[in-house]
N, C-alpha and C positions, 0 to 999 in steps of 0.2 A: 840821194835822199829819198826817201819814201816821205810820204808825207806826215805820221806822226813816227818815226821809228824810234824803236826803244829794243833796247837789247837786255835780257836775263843772265848773258855772261858776254867776257869777251875771252880769246884764244890770243896768249901771252907771246913774248917774242921767243922763237924758237918751233912755236907750234906750227898748224897750218890753217888759214880761213880764206879761203878762194873761192872763187865761184869763175870756174873756166868752161872752156867752149870745147867738147870733144866730137869729131865724126865718126857718126855710125849708120852703118848702112847708107852713106854716099850725103847726111843729113846733119847740118852741124846742128848741135843740141848743147844745152848746158846743165853741167852739174856744181854741187855745192861737195866742199873737201873742208871738213872741221875735224883739227885734232890738237890736242894739249900735247903730244908726243908721235913724232911721227913714224915712229919705228912701233907704233902699234899695230896688232893684227887689223885688216880692212874688213868695215863691214859696209856692206851694199846695201839700203833701203829703195824699195820699189813701191813707188806710191798707187792709191787706189784711182779711183775714174772710170775709164781714162779721160783725162784731161782736168784732171782736179789734183795739180803739185802738192799734196802736203801731205809728207814731209817732201820738202822740196827745197830750192833755191831760196826761196821765201821765207825757211827756216833756219837763215844765218843769224845764229845768236837768241833765237827764240826757246825756251824750254818746252814748251808746251806743242806738240805736233798732230795732235787727235788720235792718232795711236801709238804712240810711242814719247817718253820725253827726251830730250838733248844732253842737258847741262851735265850729267855725270857719264853719259853714253861717250863724250867726246876724252873723257878724260881715259877710258879704257879699248878703244877702239879709234882707226882712221875714218869717221865717217861720211860716207858718202849720197848725198840723197841727189837724185837721178829726176830732173824734170824730160821726160818722154820726149819723143817727136810730136811736134802738134801741142805741146803743154807748156803753159807759164812760160819762160822764159826760154825754152826751144821753140816756141809759137815763129812759124814764119810765111809768111804766105807764101814765098817757092817752096815750101814744102807740098810734093804729089799728094794729093789726096786717096790716088792709087795705093800708096806705101801705108795707110794707117789701116795696117791688117794685121790680126792676132800673132801671124808666124812672124810678123817683121821685128813686131816690137819684141817677141824671144828671142829673134837674132840679135837686135839691138843691144840688149842684155847681156848676151855670151859675149858679143865683140867689147862692151865695155867692161867687163870681166876680167878679160885678155888685157885691153890696157891698162886697169888697177895693179893686175901681178907682175905687169911688168914693170910700171913704175914704179911701185912700192918696193919689187923683189920678195915678191912671196907668192908662195906656190899653189896659196887655196885665198878664198874670200869666204866671211861668215857672209851669207844673206836673207832677205827680212822679205816681205809682201805684203802687204795690207789689203783686200778687198781684190780689186782687180789686177793689184798687183803680186795676187798671191799664185794665180792663174801665169802669170809670165814666173812668178819665182818655182812654184812647184813643178814647171813643165821643165827649166834649167836643172832642178834638182833631180829628175828625172832623167834628162838627154845627158849633162853632164856632172854627175855626182864627184869626179876626180877633182872637179874643180872647186868644189867646196869642203869648207870645216865642219857646216851646219846648217840648215835651212830653216828659217822660222817662218810660217804662218797664221799671220794674224786675221780673224774674219776671214779663213779661207772658203775660196770658190770653186767647189767641186765642179759642179754639172749646171750650168746656167739656165737651162730651160727647165730643170727640177727644180734650181729655187725659184725662176719665175714661177710657176705654180703653186708653191709655197706658199709663198708672199699673195698669188692671188685669193687664195683660200683664207690667211690670216686676214687680210682686207675685207674679202669680202661679210667674215663674221664682224668684224669692227663696223663696218657699216651697217648691216645689219642690227646692231644693239644700240648701235645711233640713230636708227630709224633716219638714216640718209640715202633718200633715194635717188637726188641726185648721183650719188656716187655708185649706188647700187645698179642705175641705168645706163652710164659708161662702163661700167664692167661689165654688163651685158653686149653694150655695143661691140667693146673692144674684144669680147671671147676668151678662151682659155690661151696659154702661151704655147708655141714661143711665138715670140711678137717680131715678122719679119716681114710683113708685107709693105711696113714703110715706116722709115725713121719715126715720123710724130705718133703712128702705134705705138712704138716703142718707149719715146720719152713721153708720152699721155700716159701709160699704166707707171711710170716712177714718179709723175706728180703726184698722184693718186696716193701712193706710200708715202710721200713728203706730206699730204695732206693729215694724215694721221700717225705721225714723229716715227718712223718706220726705224731712223739711225740715230736717232737718242731718245734716253731715258731717266724720267724727272718723276720724284716724287715730293710730297710736302717739306721730306726731310733731305733729300738728297736733289742739288741743282747742278744745273749744267748749262755750258758757254752758250751751245747750243750753234745753228747756225749763224747768229750774230757774230759769235765768237770767232767762228771761222772766218770771218771776213775782215776781223780785227787783224786777225794774222798777216795777212796781204797789208793793209791799213800802218801796220808797224812796219813791217817789214824796210830793211835799209837798203833793198833794192829793187822796189817795183814801185813806178809812178803810177800816176791814171790811167796813163796809156795804157802800162801791162795789167793793171786792175780791167780793163775793160776786154783787152784781148784777152786775157782767161777766163772770161764767165760769160763773152760773146763771139768774138771771132774763133778761138781754139775750139768751142764746142760746134760751131757752124763746120768747121774745116775737119773734125774728127768725126763725128758722127755721122754715118751713110750707111745705105743700105748694104752696104758690101761689108762692114765691118758688124753690125747687128745679123747679120746671117750670119758670120763669123762666131760669132757668142753663142748661139744656138746647137752650133755643133762639139761647142766645148765637153767634155765627157772624162775628166781626170778620174773621175770616179772608178774607171773602171783598171787603174794603176794597181796592183796589187803587192808591190816590193819597192822598196828605195834603198838606195847602198851609202846612204849617207844621214847623220844623226837628223832628227826631225821631234820639231815642235810646235803644235798648234794652240794657238793662244785667242779666245773665243769670249766675247761678251753674252752674257745668260741672259739679256734681256734684247737680243741682237733678231728682229724680226726682219731686216733688209735682206741678210743671209743668213738662211738658220744653219744652228749649230749641229742639230741634229744630223745630218750625213754628213757632220766632220766626224763628230762620236762613232758613229759607224764605222764609217773609212778609217778611222782611226783605229780602232778594235779590232780590224781585219787586216790592216797593212802589216808586211814582212818589212820588219826594220831591225835588221843583225846589228846596224851601229847606233841605235838606241833609238827610242821615242817618247815623247811626253804631251799629254793636252793638259790643259790649265785654262778653267772657266774664273770668267771675271763678272762678279755678282752685280755691280753696281753700274751695267755699261751695256749700252746698244752697240750700233754700230761705229758711230764716233765715240771714240773712249771718255768717260769721265775723267778728268784731270789726275783725279787719285789714283785709277788704275793705268793712265801710258806712265805715271812715277814705277807701279808696278812691273809693268812691263820692262821700263828700261831695267829694275832692279833684276827684275827673271836673266834677261839675255846676258849681264853682264854677270851674275854670282850662279848661274845654272849653265845655260848654252856656252857661254866663254870657258867656265869653272870647268864643263867636263871636258875640254880637247888637251 
């Protein structure tokens, strides 16, 4: 049991509420499966990071999950949250660091979809991804559309290097406005993206973004749980111990972020896709300066999607969605994405 275990909902008898191990790409990984009715369609959600498994096993019985809510979702879907290799309850010192590569994550996801369709006797699944998870998700939607009912990209990343350049420009303006010479000096030393020389270069840039709250939007009227709220999810989890939390925020991070992985990031160019053979939805926080929504809007307008497409903006959210917007995203997936099929 977790330190301060607390559930927002409980799955009744006849449903599914289980944390299970599956083998993907030769590595044991953890999935959380929650459903009031096991006969419902399957929704697989791919978390961001890499290495930040929310939603994931940590979300068991918890409603708010940073980019979506779950209390109503489990009534309409068999909801599967997957802790990716090296992350959360999938962390293991035995996982070879050389396998922490973008293509391996995509392969793991495809293998998981196949396992789920076989287990639940479905031809297809619904797929959603947040931030880094949206790279995996959109890649799957492009390569294996026949496996999906629909794809939902939340805070969609298309081109990592282009996004870093936009973040750099935003951060420089913020620092200049604040007369923050220390940050401006650090940006000068870092230089323009891509950041592939060292992992430290890549992480140093993100620390500067966090300093200026690139992922959180707040005003005097709009309050947000913030990073502390994210930590509380782990403290409240029924499946996380102090050791698990340490591994998530330290050991797993060290395993995951390698020079090879950040080099992979720099090569991501999903903005070159011109068509998708699956219904696609992009959901983005209007105040998100961690992952810019501008290229997503352009991509969306130009994308040929014969099966349908839609883009929705959430006015009061940045990268970590406001709890009210997370509920709206949950409702959108139930009432629009599922209803369209």
